[in-house]
C-alpha angles and dihedrals in degrees: 000000000000093000112102119233142158117265091249093055096051102080092057090043089055094044091052088058090049093257139104133236107277115254131187126217101170143017089258091059092045090052091048091050092047091051091045093050093050092047090048100040095031124250093264113117130188140232129279101047089235096055105139088236092064094059127070123207113235127184101259126113138165119259109241095218106036093026087220118138115252143161119281091260094056097259118133126256117258115295109271093004112142112183121221107244116211099234139024108270094029128167091048103158095221116195129205135159092286094053144271132313097249104135129070131245121187117223111240085204099060110359090244125135131250128185107236148185106261094218091075119111108231140150112264143200129243126184138190116275112254115287095008104093 
Protein backbone atom coordinates (compact mmCIF):
# COMPACT_ATOMS: atom_id res chain seq x y z
CA UNK A 1 0.00 0.00 0.00
CA UNK A 2 1.27 3.45 -0.80
CA UNK A 3 0.23 4.91 2.55
CA UNK A 4 3.06 5.18 5.07
CA UNK A 5 2.78 3.61 8.53
CA UNK A 6 4.92 2.30 11.37
CA UNK A 7 5.68 -1.43 11.31
CA UNK A 8 3.51 -2.06 14.40
CA UNK A 9 0.49 -0.49 12.68
CA UNK A 10 0.62 -2.50 9.47
CA UNK A 11 -1.02 -5.73 10.68
CA UNK A 12 -4.23 -3.96 11.69
CA UNK A 13 -4.21 -1.80 8.53
CA UNK A 14 -3.98 -4.91 6.37
CA UNK A 15 -6.72 -6.64 8.39
CA UNK A 16 -9.04 -3.67 7.96
CA UNK A 17 -8.71 -4.21 4.19
CA UNK A 18 -9.48 -7.96 4.55
CA UNK A 19 -5.82 -8.86 4.03
CA UNK A 20 -2.82 -9.84 6.13
CA UNK A 21 0.69 -8.45 6.54
CA UNK A 22 2.78 -9.83 3.66
CA UNK A 23 5.29 -12.53 4.58
CA UNK A 24 8.04 -14.17 2.56
CA UNK A 25 8.99 -17.86 2.64
CA UNK A 26 11.28 -18.21 -0.39
CA UNK A 27 13.41 -16.22 -2.80
CA UNK A 28 10.69 -16.69 -5.42
CA UNK A 29 8.08 -15.10 -3.12
CA UNK A 30 10.54 -12.30 -2.32
CA UNK A 31 11.07 -11.59 -6.02
CA UNK A 32 7.30 -11.63 -6.69
CA UNK A 33 6.66 -9.20 -3.85
CA UNK A 34 9.45 -6.88 -5.01
CA UNK A 35 8.04 -6.88 -8.55
CA UNK A 36 4.48 -6.26 -7.33
CA UNK A 37 5.59 -3.43 -5.03
CA UNK A 38 7.39 -1.64 -7.82
CA UNK A 39 4.45 -2.09 -10.19
CA UNK A 40 2.07 -0.74 -7.55
CA UNK A 41 4.21 2.06 -6.13
CA UNK A 42 6.05 2.83 -9.41
CA UNK A 43 9.67 2.07 -10.03
CA UNK A 44 10.69 5.61 -9.10
CA UNK A 45 12.98 5.74 -6.11
CA UNK A 46 14.19 8.70 -4.11
CA UNK A 47 17.47 10.11 -2.89
CA UNK A 48 19.03 9.48 -0.48
CA UNK A 49 19.02 5.68 -0.67
CA UNK A 50 17.55 5.32 2.84
CA UNK A 51 14.60 7.62 2.13
CA UNK A 52 11.68 5.82 3.82
CA UNK A 53 9.74 5.69 0.54
CA UNK A 54 12.47 3.43 -0.92
CA UNK A 55 11.70 0.73 1.65
CA UNK A 56 8.65 -1.48 2.06
CA UNK A 57 7.57 -2.98 5.37
CA UNK A 58 7.14 -6.75 5.21
CA UNK A 59 5.87 -8.98 7.99
CA UNK A 60 9.19 -10.26 9.30
CA UNK A 61 10.70 -9.61 12.72
CA UNK A 62 13.41 -10.83 15.02
CA UNK A 63 12.39 -13.10 17.89
CA UNK A 64 13.43 -11.37 21.13
CA UNK A 65 14.49 -14.63 22.78
CA UNK A 66 16.07 -16.77 20.03
CA UNK A 67 17.13 -13.78 17.86
CA UNK A 68 15.98 -15.78 14.82
CA UNK A 69 14.01 -14.05 12.06
CA UNK A 70 10.36 -15.04 11.84
CA UNK A 71 7.00 -13.84 10.53
CA UNK A 72 5.05 -11.16 12.41
CA UNK A 73 2.83 -13.90 13.92
CA UNK A 74 5.78 -15.88 15.30
CA UNK A 75 5.81 -18.62 12.64
CA UNK A 76 9.20 -19.47 11.13
CA UNK A 77 10.44 -18.37 7.73
CA UNK A 78 10.21 -21.00 5.00
CA UNK A 79 12.48 -24.00 5.55
CA UNK A 80 15.89 -23.38 4.04
CA UNK A 81 15.08 -19.80 3.04
CA UNK A 82 18.04 -17.48 3.52
CA UNK A 83 17.00 -13.89 2.77
CA UNK A 84 19.42 -11.66 0.92
CA UNK A 85 20.41 -8.78 3.17
CA UNK A 86 21.09 -5.41 1.62
CA UNK A 87 24.55 -4.76 2.96
CA UNK A 88 27.46 -6.73 4.34
CA UNK A 89 27.13 -7.12 8.13
CA UNK A 90 23.32 -7.07 7.95
CA UNK A 91 21.36 -7.68 9.97
CA UNK A 92 23.27 -5.68 12.55
CA UNK A 93 20.59 -5.08 15.22
CA UNK A 94 21.65 -1.48 15.76
CA UNK A 95 20.22 0.14 18.87
CA UNK A 96 19.65 3.80 19.59
CA UNK A 97 17.50 5.85 21.99
CA UNK A 98 14.34 4.99 19.97
CA UNK A 99 14.83 1.22 20.01
CA UNK A 100 16.45 -1.67 18.18
CA UNK A 101 16.47 -2.64 14.52
CA UNK A 102 14.36 -5.79 14.89
CA UNK A 103 11.89 -5.70 11.98
CA UNK A 104 12.40 -6.03 8.22
CA UNK A 105 12.06 -3.56 5.37
CA UNK A 106 12.55 -4.65 1.76
CA UNK A 107 14.48 -2.36 -0.55
CA UNK A 108 12.42 -1.17 -3.51
CA UNK A 109 15.75 -0.67 -5.30
CA UNK A 110 17.00 -4.27 -5.21
CA UNK A 111 14.52 -6.42 -3.23
CA UNK A 112 17.03 -7.13 -0.47
CA UNK A 113 16.26 -6.92 3.25
CA UNK A 114 17.42 -4.55 5.96
CA UNK A 115 16.81 -4.79 9.67
CA UNK A 116 15.12 -1.58 10.61
CA UNK A 117 13.70 0.54 13.40
CA UNK A 118 9.94 -0.09 13.66
CA UNK A 119 9.06 3.57 14.32
CA UNK A 120 9.83 4.63 10.73
CA UNK A 121 6.87 5.55 8.50
CA UNK A 122 7.06 3.50 5.29
CA UNK A 123 4.85 2.00 2.60
CA UNK A 124 3.92 -1.60 3.36
CA UNK A 125 2.78 -4.84 1.77
CA UNK A 126 -0.41 -6.77 2.47
CA UNK A 127 -1.47 -10.07 0.91
CA UNK A 128 -4.52 -12.30 0.73
CA UNK A 129 -4.89 -14.75 3.60
CA UNK A 130 -4.14 -18.36 2.55
CA UNK A 131 -6.81 -20.01 0.37
CA UNK A 132 -8.81 -16.80 -0.14
CA UNK A 133 -7.51 -15.26 -3.38
